[in-house]
C-alpha positions as CSV (number, residue, x, y, z in Angstrom):
1,G,39.7,112.6,210.2
2,F,39.0,116.3,210.0
3,G,42.5,117.2,211.3
4,S,44.1,115.2,208.5
5,K,42.1,116.8,205.8
6,W,42.8,120.2,207.3
7,N,46.5,119.6,207.3
8,S,46.3,118.4,203.7
9,F,44.4,121.5,202.7
10,I,46.9,123.8,204.4
11,M,49.9,122.1,202.7
12,T,48.4,121.7,199.2
13,K,46.4,124.9,198.9
14,V,48.0,127.4,201.2
15,L,51.6,126.5,202.0
16,A,52.4,125.3,198.4
17,Q,51.1,128.5,196.9
18,A,53.0,130.6,199.4
19,Y,56.2,128.5,198.6
20,V,55.8,129.2,194.9
21,S,55.1,132.9,195.5
22,L,58.3,133.1,197.6
23,M,60.2,131.4,194.8
24,L,59.0,134.0,192.4
25,V,60.2,136.8,194.7
26,A,63.5,135.0,195.3
27,R,64.4,135.2,191.5
28,G,65.3,138.8,192.0
29,L,67.3,138.2,195.1
30,L,70.0,135.9,193.7
31,P,73.4,136.6,195.3
32,G,75.7,138.3,192.7
33,L,72.8,139.5,190.6
34,Q,73.8,142.9,189.1
35,N,70.4,144.2,187.9
36,E,67.0,143.1,189.2
37,D,65.1,144.2,186.1
38,V,67.6,142.8,183.6
39,A,69.0,139.8,185.5
40,C,72.7,139.4,184.7
41,F,75.9,138.3,186.2
42,S,79.3,139.9,185.5
43,K,81.4,137.0,186.7
44,E,81.2,133.3,186.1
45,F,81.8,132.6,189.7
46,S,78.9,134.8,190.8
47,L,76.6,133.0,188.3
48,H,77.4,129.6,189.8
49,E,77.1,130.8,193.4
50,G,73.8,132.5,192.6
51,M,72.4,129.4,190.9
52,R,73.5,127.1,193.6
53,W,71.7,129.3,196.2
54,Y,68.6,129.4,194.0
55,H,68.5,125.6,193.4
56,N,68.7,124.9,197.1
57,L,65.4,126.8,197.6
58,F,63.5,123.9,195.8
59,P,62.3,121.1,198.0
60,H,64.6,118.0,198.0
61,F,62.9,114.7,198.4
62,D,66.0,113.0,199.8
63,S,66.1,115.4,202.8
64,V,62.3,116.1,203.3
65,Q,60.7,114.4,206.3
66,S,57.8,112.1,205.4
67,Q,55.1,114.3,206.7
68,W,56.2,117.1,204.4
69,K,56.6,115.1,201.2
70,V,53.0,116.0,200.2
71,L,54.0,119.7,200.4
72,A,57.1,119.0,198.3
73,E,55.1,117.1,195.6
74,T,52.5,119.8,195.5
75,V,55.1,122.6,195.1
76,F,56.6,120.9,192.0
77,Q,53.2,120.1,190.6
78,M,51.9,123.7,191.1
79,I,55.0,125.1,189.3
80,C,54.2,122.9,186.3
81,N,50.4,123.2,186.4
82,K,50.6,127.0,186.6
83,D,53.6,127.0,184.2
84,E,55.4,129.4,186.5
85,K,58.6,131.1,185.1
86,L,60.8,129.7,187.8
87,L,63.4,127.8,185.7
88,P,66.6,129.7,184.8
89,L,68.2,129.8,181.4
90,T,71.6,131.6,181.4
91,K,73.4,132.8,178.3
92,K,76.7,134.6,178.1
93,M,76.7,137.7,175.9
94,L,79.4,139.9,174.5
95,N,77.3,143.0,174.8
96,E,74.4,143.8,177.1
97,K,72.6,145.7,174.3
98,M,72.4,142.5,172.2
99,E,69.8,140.9,174.5
100,T,66.9,142.9,173.0
101,S,67.4,141.7,169.4
102,G,65.9,138.3,169.9
103,V,68.7,136.7,168.0
104,A,70.8,133.8,169.4
105,F,74.2,135.2,170.3
106,K,77.6,133.7,169.9
107,T,79.4,132.4,172.9
108,D,82.5,134.3,173.9
109,E,85.3,132.0,172.7
110,T,88.0,134.6,172.8
111,G,88.2,135.1,176.6
112,R,86.8,138.7,176.3
113,K,84.6,139.7,179.2
114,G,80.9,139.6,178.7
115,V,77.8,139.5,181.0
116,T,75.7,136.4,181.5
117,R,72.0,137.1,181.2
118,C,69.5,135.0,183.1
119,F,66.1,134.4,181.6
120,W,63.2,132.7,183.5
121,L,61.3,130.0,181.7
122,P,58.2,128.0,182.5
123,P,58.4,124.2,182.6
124,S,56.5,123.9,179.3
125,E,59.4,125.7,177.4
126,G,62.6,124.8,179.1
127,L,64.5,121.5,178.9
128,F,66.5,120.3,181.9
129,N,70.3,119.9,181.4
130,T,70.9,116.4,182.6
131,M,74.3,116.1,180.9
132,T,77.3,115.6,183.2
133,V,78.9,118.9,181.9
134,S,82.2,117.6,183.2
135,S,84.4,118.1,180.1
136,E,85.3,121.2,178.0
137,S,83.5,119.7,175.0
138,E,80.2,119.2,177.0
139,I,80.5,122.8,178.4
140,R,81.0,124.1,174.8
141,L,78.1,122.0,173.5
142,C,75.8,123.6,176.1
143,R,76.9,127.0,175.0
144,T,76.4,126.1,171.4
145,L,72.9,124.9,172.0
146,L,72.1,128.1,173.7
147,T,73.6,130.0,170.8
148,V,71.2,128.5,168.4
149,G,68.2,129.2,170.6
150,F,67.7,125.8,172.2
151,K,66.1,126.4,175.6
152,L,68.5,124.5,177.8
153,L,68.0,125.3,181.5
154,Y,70.7,125.9,184.1
155,S,69.8,122.9,186.1
156,S,70.9,119.6,187.5
157,R,69.9,116.0,187.2
158,K,68.9,116.0,190.9
159,L,66.4,118.9,190.4
160,F,65.0,117.1,187.3
161,N,64.6,113.9,189.3
162,D,62.8,115.7,192.0
163,F,60.3,117.1,189.5
164,K,59.8,113.6,188.0
165,K,59.3,112.1,191.5
166,A,56.5,114.6,192.0
167,G,54.8,113.1,188.9
168,T,55.3,116.1,186.6
169,A,55.9,116.0,182.9
170,V,59.0,118.1,182.7
171,R,61.5,117.3,179.9
172,E,65.2,116.8,179.8
173,I,67.6,117.3,176.9
174,T,67.9,114.3,174.6
175,P,69.6,113.9,171.2
176,E,66.1,113.3,169.7
177,L,64.8,116.6,170.9
178,V,67.9,118.5,169.7
179,L,67.5,116.8,166.3
180,Q,63.8,117.7,166.2
181,F,64.6,121.4,167.2
182,L,67.2,121.8,164.4
183,K,64.9,120.4,161.8
184,Q,62.1,122.6,162.9
185,Y,64.2,125.8,163.2
186,P,67.0,125.5,160.7
187,N,67.3,129.3,160.3
188,K,68.4,129.5,163.9
189,V,71.7,128.3,162.5
190,G,71.7,130.7,159.6
191,I,70.3,131.3,156.1
192,L,71.9,128.3,154.4
193,P,74.0,127.5,152.4
194,C,76.5,129.8,153.9
195,P,80.2,129.7,154.9
196,V,80.3,128.2,158.4
197,S,82.2,131.2,159.7
198,E,79.2,133.4,158.9
199,T,76.6,131.2,160.6
200,T,75.4,131.4,164.2
201,L,77.6,128.4,165.0
202,G,80.7,130.1,163.6
203,S,83.1,127.2,163.6
204,V,83.7,123.6,162.4
205,V,84.1,122.5,166.0
206,D,80.7,123.6,167.0
207,V,79.1,121.9,164.0
208,L,80.9,118.7,165.0
209,L,79.8,119.0,168.6
210,L,76.1,119.4,167.6
211,L,76.3,116.6,165.0
212,S,78.0,114.2,167.4
213,Y,75.3,114.8,170.0
214,C,72.5,114.3,167.5
215,M,74.1,111.1,166.3
216,K,73.4,109.5,169.7
217,A,69.7,109.4,168.7
218,N,68.9,105.9,167.5
219,S,66.7,107.5,164.8
220,F,69.5,109.7,163.5
221,P,70.2,107.8,160.2
222,K,66.5,108.1,159.2
223,E,66.1,111.6,160.5
224,M,69.0,113.4,158.9
225,F,67.0,115.0,156.2
226,G,66.6,118.7,156.8
227,V,69.1,119.0,159.6
228,P,71.2,122.1,159.1
229,L,74.5,120.5,160.0
230,L,75.8,119.4,156.6
231,L,79.3,121.0,156.5
232,T,81.1,120.2,153.2
233,E,84.8,120.1,152.6
234,D,84.7,123.7,151.2
235,D,83.7,124.9,154.7
236,V,80.1,125.8,153.6
237,L,77.2,124.8,155.9
238,R,74.1,123.3,154.3
239,R,71.1,121.3,155.2
240,F,71.0,117.5,154.6
241,Q,68.9,117.3,151.4
242,E,68.0,114.6,148.9
243,D,68.4,116.9,145.9
244,D,71.9,117.8,147.0
245,Q,73.5,114.5,148.1
246,V,77.2,114.5,149.2
247,F,79.7,111.8,149.5
248,L,80.5,110.3,152.9
249,S,84.3,109.8,152.5
250,L,87.7,110.9,153.8
251,F,89.1,111.1,150.2
252,A,87.9,114.4,148.9
253,D,91.5,115.3,148.3
254,L,91.5,112.9,145.3
255,V,89.2,115.3,143.4
256,P,90.0,118.7,144.9
257,N,87.8,120.5,142.4
258,H,84.7,118.8,143.9
259,R,85.1,119.7,147.6
260,S,81.5,120.9,147.8
261,R,80.4,117.3,147.0
262,F,82.1,115.8,150.1
263,I,81.1,116.1,153.7
264,H,83.8,117.8,155.8
265,H,86.5,115.4,156.9
266,T,86.0,116.2,160.6
267,L,82.3,115.2,160.3
268,A,83.0,112.3,158.0
269,T,85.3,110.7,160.6
270,T,82.5,110.7,163.1
271,L,79.8,109.6,160.7
272,L,81.8,106.7,159.3
273,E,81.6,105.1,162.7
274,I,77.9,104.4,161.9
275,E,78.3,104.1,158.1
276,T,76.5,100.7,158.0
277,E,73.5,102.1,159.8
278,I,73.4,105.3,157.7
279,F,73.4,103.4,154.3
280,A,71.0,100.7,155.7
281,A,68.5,103.5,156.6
282,D,68.1,104.6,152.9
283,Q,68.4,108.2,154.1
284,G,69.0,109.6,150.6
285,V,71.2,112.5,151.7
286,L,74.6,110.8,151.9
287,K,76.1,108.5,149.3
288,K,79.1,106.2,149.1
289,F,82.3,107.3,147.3
290,D,83.4,104.2,145.4
291,V,85.5,103.4,142.4
292,F,82.6,104.3,140.0
293,A,82.1,107.6,141.7
294,L,85.8,108.4,141.6
295,A,85.9,107.5,137.9
296,S,83.1,109.9,137.2
297,L,84.9,112.8,138.9
298,L,88.4,112.1,137.8
299,P,88.3,114.0,134.5
300,S,88.3,117.2,136.5
301,T,91.9,116.3,137.5
302,A,93.1,115.8,133.9
303,N,96.1,117.9,132.9
304,G,98.3,117.6,129.8
305,S,99.1,113.9,129.1
306,W,97.5,112.9,132.4
307,C,94.1,111.9,131.1
308,E,92.2,108.9,130.0
309,R,94.3,107.0,127.4
310,N,95.5,103.6,126.2
311,T,99.2,104.2,126.3
312,L,101.9,104.6,128.9
313,I,103.2,108.1,129.7
314,P,106.3,109.5,131.3
315,W,105.4,110.4,134.9
316,D,105.7,114.2,135.4
317,P,104.7,114.8,139.1
318,V,104.2,118.5,138.2
319,E,101.9,118.1,135.3
320,G,100.4,114.7,136.3
321,P,99.5,113.3,139.7
322,S,101.9,113.9,142.5
323,E,103.4,111.0,144.5
324,T,101.2,112.0,147.5
325,W,98.1,111.8,145.3
326,L,99.0,108.4,144.0
327,K,99.6,107.1,147.5
328,R,96.3,108.4,148.6
329,L,94.6,106.8,145.6
330,W,96.0,103.4,146.4
331,E,95.1,103.8,150.1
332,F,91.5,104.6,148.9
333,L,91.5,101.5,146.6
334,F,92.8,99.3,149.5
335,K,90.1,100.5,151.9
336,I,87.3,100.3,149.3
337,H,88.4,96.8,148.4
338,K,88.4,95.8,152.0
339,K,84.7,96.6,152.5
340,T,83.4,95.8,149.0
341,E,82.3,92.3,148.0
342,T,82.5,92.9,144.2
343,F,85.5,95.1,143.5
344,S,86.9,96.1,140.1
345,L,89.4,98.6,138.7
346,E,87.6,98.5,135.3
347,P,86.0,102.0,135.8
348,L,89.6,103.4,136.0
349,G,90.7,101.3,133.1
350,K,92.1,104.1,131.0
351,W,93.6,106.2,133.8
352,P,97.5,106.0,134.1
353,I,97.6,105.1,137.8
354,L,100.1,102.2,137.8
355,P,103.6,103.7,138.5
356,T,106.7,101.9,137.4
357,L,110.2,101.9,138.7
358,S,111.4,103.4,135.4
359,G,109.3,106.5,135.8
360,K,106.3,105.7,133.7
361,L,102.6,105.6,134.4
362,A,100.5,102.9,132.8
363,P,96.7,102.8,132.5
364,V,95.1,99.9,134.3
365,S,94.1,98.4,130.9
366,R,97.8,98.1,130.0
367,G,98.8,96.7,133.3
368,K,99.9,93.4,131.7
369,V,103.0,95.0,130.3
370,I,104.2,95.6,133.8
371,L,105.6,92.9,136.1
372,D,105.0,92.6,139.8
373,L,108.3,91.2,140.9
374,T,107.5,91.2,144.6
375,T,109.6,88.3,145.9
376,S,107.6,85.1,146.4
377,D,108.5,81.9,148.2
378,S,106.5,80.0,145.6
379,W,108.8,80.9,142.7
380,S,110.6,77.9,141.2
381,P,114.3,78.2,140.4
382,G,113.3,78.5,136.7
383,Q,111.0,81.4,137.5
384,K,113.6,83.1,139.6
385,R,116.1,82.8,136.6
386,V,113.5,84.3,134.3
387,V,113.0,87.2,136.7
388,A,116.7,88.0,136.5
389,L,116.6,87.8,132.7
390,L,113.6,90.1,132.5
391,Q,115.3,92.7,134.7
392,K,118.4,92.4,132.5
393,L,116.1,93.3,129.5
394,K,114.9,96.3,131.5
395,C,111.2,95.2,131.6
396,L,108.7,97.5,133.4
397,E,108.3,96.8,137.1
398,V,105.5,98.2,139.2
399,D,106.6,100.5,142.0
400,T,105.4,98.4,144.8
401,K,106.7,100.7,147.5
402,L,104.6,103.5,146.2
403,I,101.3,101.7,145.8
404,T,101.6,100.1,149.2
405,S,103.0,103.2,150.9
406,N,106.1,101.2,152.0
407,G,104.1,98.2,153.0
408,R,101.2,99.9,154.8
409,W,98.5,98.7,152.4
410,N,98.4,95.2,151.0
411,V,97.1,95.8,147.5
412,S,98.2,92.5,146.0
413,A,94.7,91.2,145.7
414,I,93.6,94.4,143.9
415,V,96.4,94.5,141.3
416,K,96.7,90.7,140.7
417,P,94.2,90.5,137.8
418,Y,95.8,93.5,136.0
419,L,99.6,93.0,136.3
420,S,101.9,90.3,135.0
421,Y,103.7,87.7,137.2
422,P,106.8,85.5,136.5
423,N,104.8,82.3,137.2
424,S,102.8,82.8,134.0
425,S,104.3,82.3,130.6
426,Q,101.4,84.2,129.0
427,D,102.2,87.2,131.3
428,I,105.9,87.0,130.4
429,L,105.1,87.1,126.7
430,S,102.9,90.2,127.3
431,V,105.8,91.9,128.9
432,L,108.3,90.8,126.2
433,D,105.8,91.9,123.5
434,H,105.8,95.4,124.9
435,L,109.6,95.4,125.2
436,M,109.9,94.5,121.5
437,N,107.4,97.1,120.5
438,E,109.3,99.7,122.4
439,G,112.8,98.8,121.0
440,D,115.3,96.1,119.9
441,I,116.2,93.5,122.5
442,S,118.6,91.7,120.3
443,G,122.0,91.0,121.8
444,C,120.9,91.8,125.4
445,L,121.1,88.2,126.6
446,S,123.8,85.5,126.2
447,E,123.1,82.3,124.3
448,D,122.6,80.3,127.5
449,E,120.2,83.0,128.8
450,M,118.2,83.0,125.6
451,I,117.9,79.2,125.8
452,S,116.7,79.5,129.4
453,M,114.0,82.0,128.4
454,L,112.8,79.7,125.6
455,Q,112.9,76.7,127.9
456,F,110.6,78.5,130.4
457,L,108.1,79.1,127.6
458,Q,108.5,75.5,126.4
459,D,107.3,74.2,129.9
460,D,103.9,75.8,129.2
461,V,103.7,75.0,125.5
462,A,100.3,73.3,125.9
463,S,98.5,76.5,127.0
464,L,100.5,78.8,124.7
465,K,99.5,76.9,121.5
466,E,95.8,77.4,122.3
467,D,96.1,81.2,121.4
468,H,97.7,82.2,118.2
469,K,98.7,85.6,119.6
470,F,101.1,84.0,122.0
471,T,102.7,81.9,119.2
472,S,103.1,85.1,117.2
473,V,104.9,86.8,120.1
474,V,107.3,83.8,120.6
475,K,108.2,83.9,116.9
476,R,109.1,87.6,117.2
477,L,111.7,86.9,119.9
478,P,115.2,87.3,118.5
479,F,116.4,84.3,120.4
480,F,116.6,81.6,117.7
481,K,120.0,80.4,116.5
482,T,120.4,79.7,112.8
483,F,122.7,76.9,111.5
484,H,125.3,79.6,110.6
485,G,125.4,80.9,114.2
486,E,123.2,84.1,114.0
487,F,120.4,84.8,116.4
488,V,117.2,85.8,114.6
489,H,113.4,86.1,115.1
490,L,110.9,84.0,113.1
491,G,108.3,86.6,112.5
492,N,106.9,86.7,108.9
493,V,108.9,83.6,107.9
494,G,107.2,81.1,105.6
495,S,108.9,78.0,106.9
496,V,111.3,77.1,109.8
497,N,113.5,74.1,109.6
498,V,116.2,72.4,111.6
499,I,119.2,71.0,109.7
500,P,122.2,69.1,111.0
501,E,125.6,70.7,111.2
502,G,127.9,70.7,108.2
503,L,125.9,72.6,105.6
504,P,128.0,75.4,103.9
505,I,127.1,78.8,105.2
506,D,128.3,80.9,102.2
507,E,125.5,83.2,101.0
508,S,123.0,81.2,103.1
509,D,121.2,84.4,103.9
510,V,120.6,84.9,100.1
511,W,119.0,81.5,99.4
512,M,117.0,81.5,102.7
513,R,115.6,85.0,101.9
514,G,114.7,83.8,98.4
515,N,112.8,80.9,99.9
516,N,111.3,83.0,102.8
517,C,112.6,80.4,105.2
518,V,115.0,80.0,108.1
519,F,117.2,77.0,108.9
520,L,118.0,76.6,112.6
521,A,120.8,74.8,114.3
522,P,119.8,71.7,116.2
523,A,118.6,72.5,119.7
524,P,117.6,69.3,121.6
525,K,116.7,71.3,124.7
526,L,114.0,73.2,122.8
527,D,112.6,70.3,120.8
528,R,109.1,70.5,122.1
529,L,108.9,74.2,121.6
530,Y,110.1,73.9,118.1
531,K,107.9,71.0,117.1
532,E,104.6,71.6,119.0
533,L,104.4,75.4,119.0
534,L,106.4,76.7,116.1
535,G,105.9,73.8,113.7
536,V,109.6,73.4,112.9
537,C,110.5,70.6,110.4
538,D,113.6,68.5,110.3
539,K,115.5,68.6,107.0
540,T,118.5,66.7,105.6
541,H,121.3,68.2,103.7
542,T,119.9,66.6,100.5
543,D,116.4,68.1,101.2
544,C,118.1,71.5,101.6
545,Y,120.0,71.3,98.3
546,I,117.2,70.0,96.2
547,N,114.3,72.1,97.6
548,F,116.0,75.3,98.8
549,I,119.5,75.9,97.5
550,F,119.3,74.7,93.8
551,P,116.2,76.7,93.0
552,Q,118.1,79.8,94.1
553,F,121.3,79.0,92.2
554,P,120.9,81.9,89.8
555,R,121.1,84.4,92.7
556,L,124.3,82.9,94.1
557,T,127.8,84.0,93.0
558,Q,130.1,81.7,91.0
559,A,132.4,81.1,94.0
560,T,129.5,79.8,96.1
561,R,128.2,77.6,93.3
562,M,131.6,75.9,93.0
C-alpha cells in the first residue's frame, strides 16, 4: 500500500542519498589522516587502521536486517550510478612533493620513511583488490602495480562482493586486465628499450612478479605481443615484438656475446612452465633455442684453434671452451634431445665438442676415431679383449664423465651415431686407421695380441669385404707375420702369399721387394681373413723358386745363390 511505497521512497531516494553524502564527508575524517586537503598517512599502522574504519562505514549484507537490504542495495547502486569518488587508492611515496608530477612513483624498498598518499576514485576507474595479499610477493606485486599507474584500490573481497550483490558492474583485478593495461600503456613502465634499473619497475624481481601474474591469464600466450615485460639476459627491458624475437632458453651462457637475444633466465624459468602453450599459440615473439640456433650463433665464440674444422685439436681451456662450458653444452644437448623427436648433431658437425681422455677435442664429424668404452654387459669376451688391446695402443677415448657431468645426463643415445664402439669391427678399424695416421703402432702388441685383434676382425669378414676402404685399413695394420718372422703391413703390396716353413730366409727381403710381394708364415687361425678378405694365395717351395726367387737371382749375392 501507500505506506510501503513511502518507506521505499524514503530509503531509496532520501536515506540512500544522505548515506552517500555522509560517506563523502567521512573521507576527510579518517583516523590517522595527517592532512585533510592532501590525504596522507605517515605510518603504515595508521593507514590500515584508517582504512579499516572507513570500510566499516559501507553497508554489509551479511549483517543488515532484511528490511534494510533495499537501502544497502541502493547505496551501492547510487555510488556506482553517480560514479562517486568514494573508493580509496593508496600509494607510498618517498617524497610528498612528488605527488604533483603525475608520474608513477617507485615503492620504497629500502626501508626509508615515506608518506602514503590516499586518492579517491570513482567505481568506473578503480579496480578492487581481491587478491589475498597474504605473502610478501603479493604485497610487493600490489605496490608494483600501483607504481606503474594501475588503479588498484585499497579494498577487500568482502566489499567487492557486497557491491556485486547489489547488482553493480564494479570490476576486480584480473591477470587479463593487467595484461590489457600494460599493452595499452607501455610507457608507464618506461621508454623502452632501457636498462631495467632505469625503468619505473627498477628491478628484475618486479618484472618477474608482473609477468608471473599476467601469465595466469589463459590468453597470455596469444596476447604477449606489445607487453613491456621482455627482460633480456643483458638486463635490458623491452616490449615483446615480432621484429625482435628472442630465445626462450636457460642456455644463454653458451653464447655470451648474444645475451640480448635471450630472455632473462629468471623469466625463462617461469615461462618454460607453459612452453608448450607458448609455441602452440604461434605468438611470434619468442622462439626455440635448438641445435640449429646454437650452430648459427656459435661462430661468435670462436677463438684461435677453437673454430669450425675437420681435425682434432689439443684442448686448451684458456683459448678454447672451458670445462664448465662443455658440461653446459652437453646438458643442453641432453635436454633438447629429450623433448625433440628428430634430433641431430649434424649442425655442429665441424665444432670440436667431443672431449677425449688424452686432452684432445674432436669435431662431431670425426667422432668415429674416438671410442666410447663405457663398460657394457653385452660385450663378449673377445670384445673385452679388444678393448684392452685398444687401450694398450693408446686409442682415443671419449671423456664420458665430462659429457655426462659425472653421470647426471645420459647422453648415450645422442653420441651413439657419432662415436665408435668395440662391438663393431668397422668402428674398430676407423679408430686403428686414425692411430696409424698419427704414428707408428708397430711393436706395441705381442704376437698373441696381434693375432687376437686380427681374429676379432675375421669374425666380421663378410661385412668388411663389402667396402674396399675397410680392406685397405686391414692391409695397413703391421700385424702380419712373414715366413722369416718379421711383422709387416700389406699396404701397397702387389701379391700376398702363404708358404710352408723351411724356405731359406737369406736376402728374402731383396727378392720379395723385387717382386712387390710378401710371403707370410702359415696362420691357420686367420685362414678366413687371409683368403676371403685379403686374397692371400697358398704357394709351394717350388712355386716360390720358379716364379719369385729365380727371376731375382741377379740381385742376390753369390753366397745366397749357393
